[in-house]
Structures are given as structure tokens and as C-alpha cells.
C-alpha positions as CSV (number, residue, x, y, z in Angstrom):
1,M,60.1,76.9,33.9
2,I,57.5,78.9,35.7
3,R,58.1,77.5,39.2
4,N,61.6,79.0,38.8
5,R,60.1,82.2,37.5
6,F,57.6,82.2,40.6
7,A,60.6,81.5,42.8
8,A,62.8,84.4,41.4
9,I,59.8,86.6,41.7
10,A,59.6,85.5,45.4
11,A,63.2,86.1,46.1
12,T,63.2,89.2,44.9
13,T,60.4,90.5,46.9
14,A,62.0,89.0,50.0
15,T,65.1,91.0,49.3
16,T,63.0,94.0,48.5
17,A,61.1,93.7,51.6
18,T,64.2,93.2,53.7
19,A,65.9,96.1,52.4
20,A,63.0,98.4,53.0
21,L,63.2,97.0,56.7
22,L,66.8,98.1,57.0
23,L,66.4,101.2,55.5
24,T,63.1,101.8,58.0
25,A,65.4,100.7,61.0
26,C,68.3,103.1,59.8
27,N,66.3,105.8,59.4
28,A,64.4,105.2,62.8
29,T,68.0,105.4,64.4
30,E,69.1,108.3,62.5
31,D,65.7,110.3,63.6
32,A,66.4,109.0,67.2
33,A,69.8,110.5,67.3
34,S,68.5,113.7,65.5
35,A,65.7,114.1,68.0
36,A,68.1,113.7,70.8
37,R,70.8,116.2,69.5
38,E,67.9,118.6,68.8
39,G,66.3,117.8,72.7
40,A,69.7,118.6,73.8
41,G,70.2,121.6,71.9
42,S,67.0,123.1,72.9
43,A,68.0,122.5,76.6
44,L,71.4,124.1,76.2
45,Q,69.9,127.1,74.9
46,S,67.8,127.3,78.1
47,L,70.6,127.6,80.3
48,N,72.8,130.5,81.2
49,F,76.7,130.6,81.3
50,G,78.8,132.7,83.5
51,S,82.2,133.5,83.0
52,G,84.9,132.8,86.4
53,T,83.7,130.9,89.2
54,A,80.7,130.9,91.2
55,K,82.1,132.6,93.8
56,Q,83.2,135.5,91.5
57,N,79.8,135.7,90.5
58,N,78.3,135.8,93.7
59,A,76.4,133.0,94.1
60,A,74.4,132.2,97.0
61,P,76.2,129.9,99.8
62,G,74.6,126.6,99.8
63,T,73.3,126.1,96.6
64,G,74.6,124.4,93.3
65,D,78.0,122.6,93.6
66,W,78.3,124.2,97.0
67,A,75.7,122.0,98.2
68,T,77.8,118.7,98.8
69,G,81.1,120.4,100.2
70,P,84.4,119.2,101.4
71,G,84.3,116.3,103.8
72,K,81.1,115.0,102.3
73,P,80.7,112.2,99.8
74,A,78.9,112.6,96.3
75,S,75.4,112.8,97.2
76,K,72.6,110.9,95.1
77,P,71.7,112.6,91.8
78,A,70.2,115.8,91.9
79,A,69.8,118.6,89.7
80,K,71.7,121.9,90.5
81,K,70.5,125.1,90.1
82,W,74.2,125.9,89.0
83,V,77.4,124.0,88.5
84,Q,80.9,125.1,88.1
85,L,83.4,123.6,85.5
86,S,86.9,124.7,86.6
87,A,90.3,123.9,84.8
88,S,92.8,122.5,87.5
89,S,94.7,120.1,88.9
90,A,94.0,117.2,91.2
91,G,96.5,114.6,92.5
92,D,98.6,113.5,89.5
93,L,95.8,114.8,87.3
94,N,97.0,118.2,85.5
95,P,95.0,119.4,84.0
96,V,91.5,117.9,85.1
97,V,88.0,119.5,85.6
98,V,86.9,120.2,89.3
99,N,83.6,121.1,90.3
100,G,82.6,124.5,92.5
101,A,83.5,122.6,95.8
102,G,87.2,121.2,94.1
103,F,85.8,117.9,93.5
104,T,87.1,115.9,90.7
105,L,84.9,115.1,87.8
106,Y,84.8,111.9,85.5
107,R,84.1,110.5,82.1
108,F,82.8,107.1,81.8
109,D,84.3,104.9,78.6
110,K,81.0,102.9,78.3
111,D,79.5,106.4,77.4
112,T,79.0,108.1,74.0
113,A,80.1,111.5,73.2
114,D,78.6,111.8,69.7
115,P,75.4,111.6,70.0
116,S,76.1,112.2,74.0
117,R,74.4,109.5,75.8
118,S,75.2,108.2,79.3
119,N,75.2,104.3,80.0
120,C,75.3,105.0,84.0
121,S,72.1,104.4,85.7
122,G,70.9,102.7,88.9
123,E,73.6,101.3,91.2
124,C,76.6,102.9,88.9
125,A,74.5,106.3,89.3
126,T,74.7,106.0,93.0
127,T,78.4,105.2,93.1
128,W,79.1,107.6,90.4
129,P,76.4,110.6,90.5
130,P,76.0,112.6,87.6
131,V,76.6,116.3,87.5
132,L,72.9,117.5,86.9
133,V,71.9,121.1,85.9
134,A,68.2,122.1,86.6
135,P,66.4,123.3,82.9
136,G,67.2,127.0,83.2
137,G,69.8,126.7,85.5
138,K,73.8,128.5,85.2
139,I,76.9,126.7,84.2
140,F,80.1,128.7,85.4
141,V,83.0,128.0,83.3
142,D,86.5,128.7,84.6
143,G,89.3,127.8,82.1
144,V,87.0,125.4,80.1
145,H,85.6,126.5,77.1
146,K,82.2,127.4,76.8
147,S,82.0,125.3,73.1
148,D,83.1,122.4,74.9
149,V,80.2,122.5,77.3
150,G,76.9,120.7,76.8
151,V,74.1,118.5,78.3
152,V,72.2,115.3,77.3
153,K,69.0,114.5,78.7
154,R,69.3,111.5,80.5
155,D,66.6,108.4,80.6
156,D,65.1,109.8,83.8
157,G,64.7,113.2,81.9
158,N,67.5,115.1,84.0
159,L,69.8,117.3,82.4
160,Q,73.4,115.9,82.7
161,V,76.3,118.1,81.9
162,T,79.0,117.1,79.2
163,I,82.5,118.2,78.1
164,G,83.5,117.4,74.6
165,G,80.4,115.8,74.2
166,W,81.0,113.3,77.3
167,P,78.8,113.2,80.0
168,V,80.3,113.8,83.5
169,Y,80.2,112.4,87.0
170,R,81.3,112.6,90.9
171,F,82.7,109.7,92.5
172,S,81.3,108.8,95.6
173,K,84.7,107.6,97.3
174,D,86.1,110.7,96.8
175,L,85.7,112.4,100.3
176,K,87.8,115.8,99.9
177,P,88.9,118.0,97.0
178,G,92.0,117.2,95.4
179,D,90.9,113.2,95.6
180,T,91.2,111.3,92.6
181,N,90.3,107.9,93.9
182,G,87.8,107.3,90.9
183,Q,91.2,107.6,88.3
184,G,91.1,104.3,86.4
185,V,88.6,102.2,88.2
186,G,87.8,99.4,86.0
187,G,89.8,100.7,83.3
188,T,86.8,102.7,82.4
189,W,86.8,105.7,84.5
190,F,89.2,109.0,84.5
191,G,89.2,112.1,85.3
192,V,88.1,114.5,82.5
193,T,90.2,117.6,80.9
194,P,88.6,120.6,79.9
195,D,88.2,119.5,76.5
196,G,86.6,116.2,77.3
197,Q,89.8,113.9,76.9
198,K,90.9,111.2,79.6
199,A,93.3,113.2,82.5
200,G,96.3,111.3,83.1
201,A,95.8,108.4,80.8
202,A,95.8,110.4,77.5
203,A,99.0,111.8,78.5
204,E,100.4,108.7,79.5
205,E,99.6,106.9,76.4
206,P,101.3,108.5,73.5
207,E,102.6,105.6,72.2
208,Q,99.5,105.2,70.2
209,E,100.4,106.7,66.7
210,Q,98.5,108.2,64.0
211,G,98.3,104.8,62.0
212,G,96.8,103.0,64.9
213,G,99.8,100.8,65.7
214,T,102.3,101.6,68.7
215,A,105.5,103.1,69.0
216,A,107.8,103.8,72.0
217,P,107.0,107.3,73.6
218,A,109.6,110.1,72.1
219,S,112.1,111.5,74.6
220,S,112.8,114.7,72.5
221,V,111.6,116.6,69.9
222,T,112.7,119.3,67.1
223,L,109.9,122.0,66.3
224,S,110.7,123.7,63.1
225,D,109.0,127.2,61.8
226,E,108.9,126.2,58.5
227,I,107.7,123.2,56.6
228,N,109.9,120.2,55.9
229,F,112.1,120.8,58.8
230,G,113.4,124.3,57.5
231,D,114.9,126.6,60.3
232,P,114.5,128.5,62.5
233,S,114.0,125.5,65.0
234,E,113.9,124.4,68.5
235,G,114.7,121.3,70.3
236,L,112.8,120.1,73.6
237,A,113.7,116.8,75.9
238,G,113.1,115.7,79.0
239,A,109.8,113.7,80.4
240,G,106.5,115.2,81.0
241,C,104.8,118.2,79.7
242,Q,107.3,120.9,78.2
243,N,106.2,124.1,77.2
244,V,107.8,125.6,73.8
245,G,109.8,128.9,73.7
246,R,108.3,130.2,70.5
247,D,104.7,130.0,71.3
248,D,102.6,129.0,68.2
249,S,105.5,129.1,65.6
250,A,105.8,125.1,64.4
251,S,104.9,124.1,61.1
252,S,107.0,120.7,61.2
253,L,108.3,118.5,63.5
254,Q,111.1,115.6,64.1
255,A,110.6,113.0,66.8
256,S,112.1,109.3,67.2
257,G,108.9,108.2,68.6
258,A,105.2,109.1,69.8
259,L,104.6,112.2,71.6
260,K,101.3,114.5,72.6
261,I,101.1,118.2,71.2
262,W,99.0,120.4,72.8
263,S,97.6,123.8,71.5
264,E,98.2,125.8,75.0
265,K,100.7,126.0,77.6
266,D,101.0,123.1,80.5
267,C,99.6,120.8,78.1
268,K,96.2,122.1,78.2
269,G,93.7,122.9,75.6
270,E,93.2,120.9,72.2
271,S,95.6,117.9,71.9
272,K,96.9,115.0,69.2
273,V,99.0,112.4,69.6
274,V,101.8,112.2,66.7
275,Q,104.4,109.8,65.8
276,G,107.8,110.4,64.1
277,N,108.5,113.1,61.6
278,I,105.8,115.4,60.3
279,A,106.6,117.6,57.4
280,D,103.8,119.7,57.7
281,L,101.8,120.2,60.6
282,N,98.7,121.6,58.8
283,S,98.4,117.6,57.8
284,V,97.2,117.2,61.5
285,G,95.5,120.4,61.9
286,F,98.1,121.8,64.3
287,D,100.4,124.2,61.8
288,N,101.3,127.4,63.8
289,R,99.2,126.3,67.4
290,I,101.8,124.0,69.4
291,S,102.3,125.7,72.8
292,S,103.5,122.2,74.6
293,V,104.3,118.9,74.2
294,F,104.0,115.8,76.4
295,L,107.3,113.5,76.3
296,G,107.8,110.3,77.6
């Protein structure tokens, strides 16, 4: 009886100690993530933002993104006094973000966006130079919302620009503006859209439904101004990006498959993949917000 009591006490003590260790580790992880966010937030506050392009803001020649110009491969990572983020198109990617010299910017699936963290260093960062900005530097935003732009401190102390939380990079094998040689490399590298999504790949994969399953892409959609598919309504059909006739009016939609809905014309802005009939678009945060759709 006494031996059993001592064994129970020992087991309880061990369990308590294990729980304490797990709680301590969890708190340490949360504290580290919180410190990283605070550090990035402080660094972001030290930066300056300019609306429009670097040229429109009279940036000095040979500085910032212009230091590596057309016909030159991406250089080794170096913090710039300024960087430019422009919503544009490159190759088959539209929209995609390019820098001040017109070179495509990319995101890496092995990174994380919340919290922002880069997992590309060493040889990886030579092949994919991170977009770095100097402390106190300037970021020119051209078609990219300031609220989607941030920075994350890399392990080497440099500040890397983020879009939608995702760290962004150049590709060393892109030799001229408009090149998209990094698109799809290793199944993990993709051009980055103005809101941090995957350029091209995001629009080409509308088969992923809300519930996690798959469905064939929709070739047509009916958008209704009222919930529960009430009139007036508008039909769209075809493949690719389609702008709606009545901007920001739809409150429900009907489709036979999956499609991607966008908050701005030309499949730009915020987006969401949906499937089938949506009786109330407020349920997916898109009531009176659809400006364009991507159909398969």
C-alpha cells in the first residue's frame, strides 16, 4: 500500500514537471514570435513610404533597385536605400509585383507569413537574393497597398521586404525585365501578387474548394445583386479573368464548379476561391465586393 502511494506521488510529480516544461517551451516559443513581430514592427516604423514609382519621386540614378538594372543578373544580397514594389505583369503572370528596374519578385513556399520568416539563406540566398532595405530606407508602393507591405529581420540582421507577410526575392537567372524564369521552380517558388498570393498558380488552381476537397473549374457564373440568387443578375462565361459589368454589386452567386473571385478589376486585389452556389457572399467576406472573376 505504501509503495503504491509513493509511486502515485512520483507519477503525479513527473506529470506536473512535464506539463511545466511543455508550458515553459510554449511560452518561450510565443515570446520569441512576439519579439520577432515587435522587432519587425519597430523596423517598419523606421522606414519611409512613397506613393508611386521611384522615378515619380525623383530617386537618384544608380541607387536602390536601379543599381541592378536591365541585362544584369540579380546581385548578392545587399540592403538598398530604397526599393520599389509595382503591381504589373510579366510573361504569363498578371498581376505580379516587379521592382524598380522591372524585375519579377518571388515568394517561397518554405517561408512563413504569420509570423513572417525567411528560410532561404546561404547558397539559396545567392540564387534567390532577398529584397533588402536599409534601416531608415524608403519603399515606393505603386499599385501595392501599404498595409500589405512589411519587413522581417533575417538571421543576419538585414531587413527583408515582405508582401502579405511573405518575404520576397529576385531570381538570379532573370536577366531582363519581364523574365519569369523562377516561376514554379522546385514547385515552391512563385511570382508574388500585390497581396502576397502566388502569381499564376493561384489563378490556375480554382479547383480547391472551401471545404478542402476538389472540384472542376467553373466555366460560367451568375452573379445576383440580392442574397439567395435574387434579381437583378449578371452572367459571365469563358476562360480566364472576366470583369463584372456591375462593379461591387453581387450578394450571391451560382456556379457549377470552382472559381476565384477578386475585389478589383483585372483579377487584382483581394481574392478567394469558392465553389458552387453561395447564397450569401457575406459568408465568405465578399458581399458587394466582386469586381472580377477567374473562370476555368
